[in-house]
C-alpha positions as CSV (number, residue, x, y, z in Angstrom):
1,R,4.3,-41.3,8.1
2,F,5.4,-38.2,6.1
3,G,3.8,-35.6,8.2
4,I,1.0,-34.7,5.9
5,A,-2.1,-33.8,7.9
6,S,-4.7,-34.9,5.4
7,A,-5.0,-36.6,2.0
8,T,-6.3,-33.5,0.2
9,P,-2.9,-31.8,-0.3
10,L,-1.4,-35.1,-1.4
11,K,-4.1,-35.5,-4.0
12,Q,-3.5,-31.9,-5.2
13,W,0.2,-32.5,-5.5
14,C,-0.4,-35.7,-7.5
15,R,-2.8,-34.0,-9.8
16,L,-0.2,-31.1,-10.4
17,Y,2.6,-33.6,-10.9
18,R,0.7,-35.5,-13.5
19,G,-0.3,-32.4,-15.3
20,G,3.0,-30.5,-15.3
21,G,5.8,-32.7,-13.9
22,A,8.2,-31.6,-11.1
23,E,8.2,-28.1,-12.4
24,A,4.5,-27.7,-11.5
25,L,5.3,-28.4,-7.8
26,R,7.9,-25.5,-7.6
27,P,6.7,-22.5,-5.6
28,R,5.6,-19.6,-7.8
29,P,6.2,-15.9,-7.0
30,R,3.1,-14.3,-5.5
31,G,1.6,-11.0,-6.4
32,R,1.7,-9.0,-9.6
33,P,4.8,-9.2,-11.7
34,R,7.0,-6.1,-11.7
35,G,6.3,-3.6,-14.4
36,S,2.8,-4.8,-15.0
37,G,1.1,-1.5,-14.2
38,A,0.5,1.3,-16.6
39,K,3.3,3.7,-17.0
40,A,2.6,7.3,-15.9
41,A,3.2,10.0,-18.4
42,P,6.1,12.2,-17.5
43,T,5.1,15.3,-15.6
44,T,5.6,18.7,-17.0
45,R,7.3,21.5,-15.2
46,E,4.0,23.2,-14.6
47,Q,2.6,20.0,-13.0
48,E,5.6,19.7,-10.8
49,L,5.3,23.3,-9.6
50,E,1.6,22.8,-8.9
51,R,2.3,19.8,-6.8
52,E,5.0,21.7,-4.9
53,V,2.6,24.6,-4.2
54,R,0.0,22.2,-2.9
55,R,2.6,20.6,-0.6
56,L,3.8,24.0,0.7
57,E,0.2,25.2,1.3
58,A,-0.5,22.1,3.3
59,Q,2.7,22.5,5.3
60,V,1.6,26.0,6.2
61,A,-2.0,25.0,6.9
62,Y,-1.3,22.4,9.5
63,P,0.2,24.7,12.1
64,R,-2.6,27.2,11.5
65,K,-5.2,24.5,12.0
66,S,-3.5,23.4,15.2
67,M,-3.4,27.0,16.6
68,A,-7.1,27.5,15.7
69,L,-8.1,24.3,17.5
70,K,-6.1,25.3,20.6
71,A,-7.8,28.8,20.5
72,E,-11.2,27.2,20.2
73,L,-10.5,24.9,23.2
74,R,-9.3,27.9,25.2
75,S,-12.4,29.8,24.4
76,R,-14.6,26.9,25.5
77,T,-12.9,26.1,28.7
78,G,-11.6,29.6,29.6
79,R,-8.1,28.3,30.3
80,R,-5.0,27.3,28.4
81,P,-4.7,23.6,27.3
């Protein structure tokens, strides 16, 4: 009559309503609450520079790796990819 597929959800709703009233039937936000994680310590200038150096090194390493892989493929096949 009310579009409820089975009696189980109805029983759960009745149990919740008896325990906490209408407020217990309201939808609750899912997931962790904001700000519940540990706060990271502020980074020092030295740490920021180290992170920047690692990023720049990776930026340079990717094209070099690509060129090395292409050269290896050329040496295996004897022709350009």
